[in-house]
VOGU-3710 file (C-alpha; in Angstrom, 3 decimals, decimal comma):
1> maslsirldl> 2,869/61,504/-67,490  4,873/58,488/-66,354  4,222/57,059/-62,913  5,673/54,389/-60,696  3,735/51,468/-59,231  5,235/49,524/-56,324  4,532/45,946/-55,302  6,307/44,505/-52,293  7,223/40,831/-52,653  7,813/39,585/-49,137
11> dagirvgpgk> 8,807/36,104/-47,935  6,691/33,052/-48,759  4,908/34,619/-51,734  3,303/37,405/-49,729  2,598/40,369/-51,999  1,428/43,818/-51,010  0,665/46,304/-53,739  -1,451/49,329/-54,524  -4,735/47,402/-54,708  -4,461/45,878/-51,243
21> irlleaiaah> -3,327/49,177/-49,762  -6,260/51,016/-51,404  -8,574/48,367/-49,941  -7,170/48,913/-46,439  -7,544/52,681/-46,849  -11,141/52,202/-48,022  -11,924/49,975/-45,020  -10,529/52,684/-42,741  -12,667/55,299/-44,497  -15,914/53,310/-44,758
31> gsisaagral> -15,795/51,105/-41,660  -16,634/47,846/-43,400  -15,236/45,414/-45,916  -18,408/45,416/-47,993  -18,590/49,226/-48,211  -14,888/49,385/-49,059  -15,362/46,799/-51,791  -18,305/48,721/-53,258  -16,287/51,953/-53,214  -13,538/50,227/-55,183
41> gmsyrrawll> -15,865/48,389/-57,579  -14,927/45,063/-56,017  -17,174/42,250/-54,845  -17,483/41,598/-51,130  -16,026/38,129/-51,648  -12,939/39,485/-53,431  -12,419/42,148/-50,759  -12,874/39,602/-47,973  -10,405/37,173/-49,593  -7,771/39,924/-49,897
51> vdelngafae> -8,266/40,926/-46,244  -8,077/37,281/-45,175  -4,854/36,859/-47,175  -3,302/39,910/-45,522  -4,465/38,884/-42,046  -2,913/35,442/-42,534  0,341/36,817/-43,925  1,416/38,783/-40,871  1,869/37,935/-37,186  -0,735/40,590/-36,360
61> pvvagraggr> -4,033/41,168/-38,192  -4,362/44,191/-40,445  -8,168/44,303/-40,212  -10,392/43,332/-37,282  -14,139/42,855/-37,200  -16,299/45,016/-34,965  -19,170/43,501/-33,055  -22,635/44,392/-34,289  -25,070/46,525/-32,397  -28,023/48,642/-33,379
71> sgggaavtpf> -26,151/49,886/-36,436  -24,633/46,506/-37,253  -21,039/45,339/-37,280  -18,201/46,383/-39,459  -14,449/46,253/-39,773  -11,581/48,454/-38,737  -7,956/48,681/-39,778  -5,806/47,697/-36,803  -2,841/49,743/-35,570  -0,574/47,272/-37,388
81> gerliacyrg> -2,666/47,737/-40,547  -2,198/51,497/-40,234  1,571/50,952/-39,916  1,508/48,741/-43,025  -0,294/51,468/-44,992  2,146/54,136/-43,765  5,167/51,950/-44,539  3,919/51,154/-48,048  3,069/54,793/-48,814  6,492/55,874/-47,510
91> ierdaaqaar> 8,282/53,353/-49,737  6,121/54,464/-52,666  6,892/58,149/-52,019  10,644/57,543/-51,655  10,801/55,393/-54,788  8,828/57,936/-56,834  11,158/60,714/-55,726  14,244/58,636/-56,572  12,845/57,716/-60,010  11,339/61,111/-60,935
101> erlagladal> 14,171/62,234/-63,234  14,457/58,895/-65,025  10,671/58,652/-65,467  10,623/62,150/-66,961  13,343/61,097/-69,406  11,320/58,093/-70,497  8,167/60,175/-70,844  10,040/62,647/-73,052  11,207/59,772/-75,277  7,694/58,536/-76,072
111> aparvppgpr> 6,425/58,796/-79,625  3,717/61,398/-80,197  0,202/60,142/-79,600  -1,068/58,510/-82,716  -4,496/59,352/-84,034  -6,168/56,425/-85,756  -6,804/57,127/-89,426  -10,323/58,253/-90,246  -12,532/56,766/-92,916  -11,112/56,983/-96,400
121> mp> -12,889/59,116/-98,915  -13,364/57,610/-102,393
//
């Protein structure tokens, strides 16, 4: 089945795509950058660098740290971060709907799956 992947290329080389949005959603679900990174199979450093990039790209942060207490600190997606996720998912949904018929046409035009030849018998 064909699918559509969207990456937004904003001013000054700022890019927002499915990976960064999944990371934000994972932070919202898990309450920390490290837990989100683990859930996505990503190192804490990589997750932190992506969050830092997003936070620096916009006038408002997308993720904010939470002060530690008995259970430790964490991170939360800000209201602006939630709007970014919703905006991206809306664009993705609209684009997928607009492209559905053309994607189906391309999927129908694919060659049948090829099975690699087995060992040859003498």
